[in-house]
PDB file of N, CA, C, O and CB in Angstrom:
ATOM      1  N   MET A   1      95.326 112.495  88.399  1.00  0.00           N
ATOM      2  CA  MET A   1      94.457 111.565  89.130  1.00  0.00           C
ATOM      3  C   MET A   1      93.746 110.631  88.160  1.00  0.00           C
ATOM      4  O   MET A   1      93.409 111.030  87.045  1.00  0.00           O
ATOM      5  CB  MET A   1      93.424 112.335  89.983  1.00  0.00           C
ATOM      6  N   VAL A   2      93.521 109.409  88.574  1.00  0.00           N
ATOM      7  CA  VAL A   2      92.870 108.430  87.703  1.00  0.00           C
ATOM      8  C   VAL A   2      91.389 108.740  87.560  1.00  0.00           C
ATOM      9  O   VAL A   2      90.806 108.520  86.499  1.00  0.00           O
ATOM     10  CB  VAL A   2      93.063 107.008  88.249  1.00  0.00           C
ATOM     11  N   ARG A   3      90.780 109.250  88.622  1.00  0.00           N
ATOM     12  CA  ARG A   3      89.335 109.478  88.619  1.00  0.00           C
ATOM     13  C   ARG A   3      88.945 110.521  87.581  1.00  0.00           C
ATOM     14  O   ARG A   3      87.804 110.517  87.120  1.00  0.00           O
ATOM     15  CB  ARG A   3      88.860 109.917  90.006  1.00  0.00           C
ATOM     16  N   GLU A   4      89.850 111.411  87.199  1.00  0.00           N
ATOM     17  CA  GLU A   4      89.536 112.439  86.207  1.00  0.00           C
ATOM     18  C   GLU A   4      89.392 111.817  84.822  1.00  0.00           C
ATOM     19  O   GLU A   4      88.746 112.397  83.949  1.00  0.00           O
ATOM     20  CB  GLU A   4      90.625 113.529  86.191  1.00  0.00           C
ATOM     21  N   GLN A   5      89.979 110.656  84.614  1.00  0.00           N
ATOM     22  CA  GLN A   5      89.928 110.001  83.314  1.00  0.00           C
ATOM     23  C   GLN A   5      88.679 109.127  83.163  1.00  0.00           C
ATOM     24  O   GLN A   5      88.319 108.746  82.050  1.00  0.00           O
ATOM     25  CB  GLN A   5      91.178 109.160  83.107  1.00  0.00           C
ATOM     26  N   LEU A   6      88.023 108.810  84.279  1.00  0.00           N
ATOM     27  CA  LEU A   6      86.828 107.970  84.217  1.00  0.00           C
ATOM     28  C   LEU A   6      85.624 108.791  83.792  1.00  0.00           C
ATOM     29  O   LEU A   6      85.440 109.909  84.274  1.00  0.00           O
ATOM     30  CB  LEU A   6      86.562 107.301  85.574  1.00  0.00           C
ATOM     31  N   PRO A   7      84.799 108.257  82.898  1.00  0.00           N
ATOM     32  CA  PRO A   7      83.648 108.987  82.359  1.00  0.00           C
ATOM     33  C   PRO A   7      82.479 109.091  83.332  1.00  0.00           C
ATOM     34  O   PRO A   7      81.746 110.079  83.310  1.00  0.00           O
ATOM     35  CB  PRO A   7      83.179 108.328  81.100  1.00  0.00           C
ATOM     36  N   HIS A   8      82.297 108.085  84.183  1.00  0.00           N
ATOM     37  CA  HIS A   8      81.131 108.069  85.062  1.00  0.00           C
ATOM     38  C   HIS A   8      81.519 108.435  86.494  1.00  0.00           C
ATOM     39  O   HIS A   8      82.504 107.924  87.029  1.00  0.00           O
ATOM     40  CB  HIS A   8      80.458 106.691  85.031  1.00  0.00           C
ATOM     41  N   ALA A   9      80.744 109.313  87.103  1.00  0.00           N
ATOM     42  CA  ALA A   9      81.033 109.746  88.471  1.00  0.00           C
ATOM     43  C   ALA A   9      80.881 108.571  89.433  1.00  0.00           C
ATOM     44  O   ALA A   9      81.637 108.457  90.398  1.00  0.00           O
ATOM     45  CB  ALA A   9      80.101 110.912  88.888  1.00  0.00           C
ATOM     46  N   GLY A  10      79.905 107.696  89.175  1.00  0.00           N
ATOM     47  CA  GLY A  10      79.679 106.550  90.053  1.00  0.00           C
ATOM     48  C   GLY A  10      80.897 105.644  90.092  1.00  0.00           C
ATOM     49  O   GLY A  10      81.277 105.138  91.148  1.00  0.00           O
ATOM     50  N   VAL A  11      81.504 105.444  88.926  1.00  0.00           N
ATOM     51  CA  VAL A  11      82.684 104.582  88.858  1.00  0.00           C
ATOM     52  C   VAL A  11      83.835 105.207  89.627  1.00  0.00           C
ATOM     53  O   VAL A  11      84.545 104.529  90.369  1.00  0.00           O
ATOM     54  CB  VAL A  11      83.093 104.328  87.396  1.00  0.00           C
ATOM     55  N   SER A  12      84.011 106.518  89.438  1.00  0.00           N
ATOM     56  CA  SER A  12      85.116 107.203  90.116  1.00  0.00           C
ATOM     57  C   SER A  12      84.901 107.187  91.628  1.00  0.00           C
ATOM     58  O   SER A  12      85.844 106.983  92.393  1.00  0.00           O
ATOM     59  CB  SER A  12      85.250 108.660  89.607  1.00  0.00           C
ATOM     60  N   ASN A  13      83.663 107.401  92.052  1.00  0.00           N
ATOM     61  CA  ASN A  13      83.365 107.386  93.489  1.00  0.00           C
ATOM     62  C   ASN A  13      83.643 106.005  94.068  1.00  0.00           C
ATOM     63  O   ASN A  13      84.232 105.883  95.141  1.00  0.00           O
ATOM     64  CB  ASN A  13      81.895 107.791  93.751  1.00  0.00           C
ATOM     65  N   GLY A  14      83.220 104.972  93.360  1.00  0.00           N
ATOM     66  CA  GLY A  14      83.452 103.608  93.831  1.00  0.00           C
ATOM     67  C   GLY A  14      84.941 103.319  93.923  1.00  0.00           C
ATOM     68  O   GLY A  14      85.406 102.690  94.873  1.00  0.00           O
ATOM     69  N   SER A  15      85.687 103.786  92.920  1.00  0.00           N
ATOM     70  CA  SER A  15      87.131 103.556  92.913  1.00  0.00           C
ATOM     71  C   SER A  15      87.788 104.273  94.084  1.00  0.00           C
ATOM     72  O   SER A  15      88.715 103.754  94.706  1.00  0.00           O
ATOM     73  CB  SER A  15      87.750 104.024  91.584  1.00  0.00           C
ATOM     74  N   LEU A  16      87.291 105.488  94.378  1.00  0.00           N
ATOM     75  CA  LEU A  16      87.861 106.256  95.495  1.00  0.00           C
ATOM     76  C   LEU A  16      87.599 105.532  96.805  1.00  0.00           C
ATOM     77  O   LEU A  16      88.471 105.463  97.671  1.00  0.00           O
ATOM     78  CB  LEU A  16      87.270 107.690  95.543  1.00  0.00           C
ATOM     79  N   VAL A  17      86.392 104.994  96.947  1.00  0.00           N
ATOM     80  CA  VAL A  17      86.046 104.279  98.184  1.00  0.00           C
ATOM     81  C   VAL A  17      86.931 103.046  98.343  1.00  0.00           C
ATOM     82  O   VAL A  17      87.455 102.777  99.424  1.00  0.00           O
ATOM     83  CB  VAL A  17      84.549 103.870  98.184  1.00  0.00           C
ATOM     84  N   ILE A  18      87.088 102.298  97.247  1.00  0.00           N
ATOM     85  CA  ILE A  18      87.921 101.093  97.288  1.00  0.00           C
ATOM     86  C   ILE A  18      89.376 101.459  97.577  1.00  0.00           C
ATOM     87  O   ILE A  18      90.035 100.826  98.401  1.00  0.00           O
ATOM     88  CB  ILE A  18      87.818 100.315  95.956  1.00  0.00           C
ATOM     89  N   ALA A  19      89.868 102.489  96.887  1.00  0.00           N
ATOM     90  CA  ALA A  19      91.257 102.922  97.083  1.00  0.00           C
ATOM     91  C   ALA A  19      91.461 103.382  98.524  1.00  0.00           C
ATOM     92  O   ALA A  19      92.481 103.087  99.146  1.00  0.00           O
ATOM     93  CB  ALA A  19      91.626 104.062  96.094  1.00  0.00           C
ATOM     94  N   GLY A  20      90.470 104.111  99.042  1.00  0.00           N
ATOM     95  CA  GLY A  20      90.560 104.595 100.424  1.00  0.00           C
ATOM     96  C   GLY A  20      90.605 103.430 101.399  1.00  0.00           C
ATOM     97  O   GLY A  20      91.384 103.437 102.352  1.00  0.00           O
ATOM     98  N   GLY A  21      89.769 102.430 101.157  1.00  0.00           N
ATOM     99  CA  GLY A  21      89.737 101.265 102.040  1.00  0.00           C
ATOM    100  C   GLY A  21      91.056 100.513 102.005  1.00  0.00           C
ATOM    101  O   GLY A  21      91.564 100.079 103.039  1.00  0.00           O
ATOM    102  N   VAL A  22      91.603 100.363 100.808  1.00  0.00           N
ATOM    103  CA  VAL A  22      92.885  99.661 100.667  1.00  0.00           C
ATOM    104  C   VAL A  22      93.990 100.425 101.392  1.00  0.00           C
ATOM    105  O   VAL A  22      94.836  99.833 102.062  1.00  0.00           O
ATOM    106  CB  VAL A  22      93.250  99.483  99.172  1.00  0.00           C
ATOM    107  N   MET A  23      93.966 101.758 101.246  1.00  0.00           N
ATOM    108  CA  MET A  23      94.987 102.582 101.903  1.00  0.00           C
ATOM    109  C   MET A  23      94.871 102.468 103.420  1.00  0.00           C
ATOM    110  O   MET A  23      95.877 102.397 104.125  1.00  0.00           O
ATOM    111  CB  MET A  23      94.857 104.059 101.469  1.00  0.00           C
ATOM    112  N   LEU A  24      93.620 102.452 103.919  1.00  0.00           N
ATOM    113  CA  LEU A  24      93.416 102.339 105.368  1.00  0.00           C
ATOM    114  C   LEU A  24      93.918 100.987 105.868  1.00  0.00           C
ATOM    115  O   LEU A  24      94.588 100.903 106.897  1.00  0.00           O
ATOM    116  CB  LEU A  24      91.919 102.523 105.728  1.00  0.00           C
ATOM    117  N   LEU A  25      93.584  99.922 105.121  1.00  0.00           N
ATOM    118  CA  LEU A  25      94.013  98.584 105.539  1.00  0.00           C
ATOM    119  C   LEU A  25      95.533  98.474 105.501  1.00  0.00           C
ATOM    120  O   LEU A  25      96.150  97.909 106.404  1.00  0.00           O
ATOM    121  CB  LEU A  25      93.379  97.504 104.639  1.00  0.00           C
ATOM    122  N   THR A  26      96.126  99.024 104.441  1.00  0.00           N
ATOM    123  CA  THR A  26      97.586  98.978 104.313  1.00  0.00           C
ATOM    124  C   THR A  26      98.241  99.759 105.438  1.00  0.00           C
ATOM    125  O   THR A  26      99.220  99.310 106.034  1.00  0.00           O
ATOM    126  CB  THR A  26      98.032  99.535 102.951  1.00  0.00           C
ATOM    127  N   GLY A  27      97.688 100.940 105.725  1.00  0.00           N
ATOM    128  CA  GLY A  27      98.233 101.769 106.807  1.00  0.00           C
ATOM    129  C   GLY A  27      98.131 101.055 108.140  1.00  0.00           C
ATOM    130  O   GLY A  27      99.073 101.064 108.932  1.00  0.00           O
ATOM    131  N   ALA A  28      96.979 100.432 108.388  1.00  0.00           N
ATOM    132  CA  ALA A  28      96.775  99.718 109.651  1.00  0.00           C
ATOM    133  C   ALA A  28      97.755  98.547 109.745  1.00  0.00           C
ATOM    134  O   ALA A  28      98.295  98.268 110.816  1.00  0.00           O
ATOM    135  CB  ALA A  28      95.307  99.213 109.771  1.00  0.00           C
ATOM    136  N   GLY A  29      97.978  97.874 108.633  1.00  0.00           N
ATOM    137  CA  GLY A  29      98.905  96.744 108.618  1.00  0.00           C
ATOM    138  C   GLY A  29     100.328  97.190 108.927  1.00  0.00           C
ATOM    139  O   GLY A  29     101.047  96.535 109.682  1.00  0.00           O
ATOM    140  N   LEU A  30     100.727  98.324 108.328  1.00  0.00           N
ATOM    141  CA  LEU A  30     102.078  98.845 108.567  1.00  0.00           C
ATOM    142  C   LEU A  30     102.241  99.242 110.025  1.00  0.00           C
ATOM    143  O   LEU A  30     103.268  98.958 110.641  1.00  0.00           O
ATOM    144  CB  LEU A  30     102.369 100.051 107.651  1.00  0.00           C
ATOM    145  N   VAL A  31     101.227  99.898 110.575  1.00  0.00           N
ATOM    146  CA  VAL A  31     101.280 100.325 111.980  1.00  0.00           C
ATOM    147  C   VAL A  31     101.351  99.104 112.891  1.00  0.00           C
ATOM    148  O   VAL A  31     102.120  99.085 113.852  1.00  0.00           O
ATOM    149  CB  VAL A  31     100.044 101.198 112.340  1.00  0.00           C
ATOM    150  N   GLY A  32     100.546  98.081 112.586  1.00  0.00           N
ATOM    151  CA  GLY A  32     100.548  96.869 113.400  1.00  0.00           C
ATOM    152  C   GLY A  32     101.892  96.163 113.336  1.00  0.00           C
ATOM    153  O   GLY A  32     102.406  95.703 114.356  1.00  0.00           O
ATOM    154  N   ALA A  33     102.461  96.075 112.137  1.00  0.00           N
ATOM    155  CA  ALA A  33     103.759  95.415 111.979  1.00  0.00           C
ATOM    156  C   ALA A  33     104.837  96.175 112.732  1.00  0.00           C
ATOM    157  O   ALA A  33     105.699  95.577 113.377  1.00  0.00           O
ATOM    158  CB  ALA A  33     104.133  95.298 110.494  1.00  0.00           C
ATOM    159  N   THR A  34     104.782  97.503 112.645  1.00  0.00           N
ATOM    160  CA  THR A  34     105.774  98.331 113.348  1.00  0.00           C
ATOM    161  C   THR A  34     105.639  98.149 114.855  1.00  0.00           C
ATOM    162  O   THR A  34     106.639  98.064 115.568  1.00  0.00           O
ATOM    163  CB  THR A  34     105.609  99.825 112.972  1.00  0.00           C
ATOM    164  N   ALA A  35     104.403  98.090 115.336  1.00  0.00           N
ATOM    165  CA  ALA A  35     104.168  97.926 116.773  1.00  0.00           C
ATOM    166  C   ALA A  35     104.702  96.575 117.239  1.00  0.00           C
ATOM    167  O   ALA A  35     105.312  96.477 118.303  1.00  0.00           O
ATOM    168  CB  ALA A  35     102.659  98.052 117.102  1.00  0.00           C
ATOM    169  N   LEU A  36     104.470  95.528 116.433  1.00  0.00           N
ATOM    170  CA  LEU A  36     104.951  94.199 116.810  1.00  0.00           C
ATOM    171  C   LEU A  36     106.473  94.173 116.855  1.00  0.00           C
ATOM    172  O   LEU A  36     107.066  93.577 117.754  1.00  0.00           O
ATOM    173  CB  LEU A  36     104.430  93.135 115.828  1.00  0.00           C
ATOM    174  N   ARG A  37     107.104  94.826 115.874  1.00  0.00           N
ATOM    175  CA  ARG A  37     108.571  94.844 115.834  1.00  0.00           C
ATOM    176  C   ARG A  37     109.122  95.566 117.054  1.00  0.00           C
ATOM    177  O   ARG A  37     110.127  95.151 117.631  1.00  0.00           O
ATOM    178  CB  ARG A  37     109.076  95.520 114.541  1.00  0.00           C
ATOM    179  N   ARG A  38     108.452  96.659 117.444  1.00  0.00           N
ATOM    180  CA  ARG A  38     108.925  97.430 118.596  1.00  0.00           C
ATOM    181  C   ARG A  38     108.765  96.613 119.874  1.00  0.00           C
ATOM    182  O   ARG A  38     109.630  96.645 120.750  1.00  0.00           O
ATOM    183  CB  ARG A  38     108.157  98.770 118.713  1.00  0.00           C
ATOM    184  N   CYS A  39     107.663  95.884 119.977  1.00  0.00           N
ATOM    185  CA  CYS A  39     107.418  95.089 121.189  1.00  0.00           C
ATOM    186  C   CYS A  39     108.422  93.937 121.275  1.00  0.00           C
ATOM    187  O   CYS A  39     108.930  93.626 122.352  1.00  0.00           O
ATOM    188  CB  CYS A  39     105.963  94.538 121.201  1.00  0.00           C
ATOM    189  N   ARG A  40     108.701  93.308 120.133  1.00  0.00           N
ATOM    190  CA  ARG A  40     109.622  92.172 120.130  1.00  0.00           C
ATOM    191  C   ARG A  40     111.041  92.622 120.430  1.00  0.00           C
ATOM    192  O   ARG A  40     111.780  91.933 121.133  1.00  0.00           O
ATOM    193  CB  ARG A  40     109.576  91.445 118.785  1.00  0.00           C
ATOM    194  N   SER A  41     111.418  93.761 119.907  1.00  0.00           N
ATOM    195  CA  SER A  41     112.772  94.264 120.097  1.00  0.00           C
ATOM    196  C   SER A  41     112.849  95.075 121.391  1.00  0.00           C
ATOM    197  O   SER A  41     113.913  95.590 121.735  1.00  0.00           O
ATOM    198  CB  SER A  41     113.210  95.125 118.887  1.00  0.00           C
TER     199      SER A  41
END
């Protein structure tokens, strides 16, 4: 894990929050794209 290499807990926590947000947005985007493809087809 990358967070284990970071010296400050605050930095690692912030990175986890950002990474989590990016993953959620990416997941939502994939789900939305899949839904649109299913509706169109």
